[in-house]
C-alpha positions as CSV (number, residue, x, y, z in Angstrom):
1,M,36.7,-56.8,-19.4
2,A,40.3,-56.2,-20.3
3,P,43.0,-57.8,-18.1
4,I,44.6,-55.5,-15.4
5,P,47.9,-54.0,-16.6
6,T,50.9,-55.7,-15.2
7,R,53.4,-53.8,-13.1
8,R,56.1,-54.6,-15.7
9,A,54.0,-53.0,-18.5
10,A,53.2,-50.0,-16.4
11,T,56.7,-49.4,-15.0
12,P,59.4,-50.7,-17.3
13,N,61.9,-48.3,-15.6
14,G,60.7,-48.8,-12.0
15,A,58.7,-45.5,-11.7
16,M,55.8,-44.3,-13.6
17,E,54.8,-40.8,-14.8
18,V,51.2,-39.8,-13.9
19,D,50.3,-39.3,-17.5
20,R,50.6,-43.0,-18.1
21,L,47.4,-43.5,-16.1
22,Y,45.6,-41.8,-19.1
23,E,47.2,-44.1,-21.7
24,S,47.0,-47.7,-22.7
25,P,46.9,-50.2,-21.1
26,F,45.0,-48.4,-18.3
27,T,42.5,-46.8,-20.7
28,E,41.6,-50.3,-21.9
29,I,40.0,-50.7,-18.4
30,A,38.7,-47.2,-18.0
31,P,38.6,-45.1,-21.2
32,H,38.9,-41.8,-19.2
33,G,41.7,-43.1,-17.0
34,P,41.4,-43.1,-13.2
35,D,38.8,-40.3,-13.4
36,G,36.3,-42.9,-14.5
37,L,37.1,-45.2,-11.5
38,F,37.9,-43.2,-8.5
39,P,36.8,-40.1,-6.7
40,S,39.1,-37.0,-7.0
41,D,40.5,-37.4,-3.5
42,D,41.6,-40.9,-4.3
43,I,43.2,-39.7,-7.6
44,D,45.1,-37.0,-5.7
45,R,46.4,-39.7,-3.4
46,I,47.4,-42.0,-6.3
47,V,49.2,-39.0,-8.0
48,S,51.0,-38.2,-4.7
49,I,52.2,-41.8,-4.3
50,L,53.4,-42.0,-7.9
51,N,55.3,-38.7,-7.5
52,S,56.8,-39.8,-4.2
53,V,58.0,-43.1,-5.7
54,R,59.5,-41.4,-8.7
55,A,61.2,-38.8,-6.5
56,T,62.8,-41.4,-4.2
57,A,63.5,-44.1,-6.7
58,A,67.2,-45.1,-7.1
59,P,68.4,-45.1,-10.8
60,V,69.2,-48.5,-12.2
61,P,72.9,-48.7,-13.2
62,E,73.6,-49.0,-16.9
63,V,74.8,-52.5,-18.0
64,A,77.5,-52.4,-20.6
């Protein structure tokens, strides 16, 4: 079994787009993304959480 993706790999900018769940490294665990692991109600909840985090995340200031 492939290792679980790290938070840093999944969210280098602090928030993650939902589409990333259907890309590597997540598809290394489940080739069809979360659809192969969770019922649709759970996926809806995961998507809602990701969207909420992205909508409320504070931007990181640019470092010169």
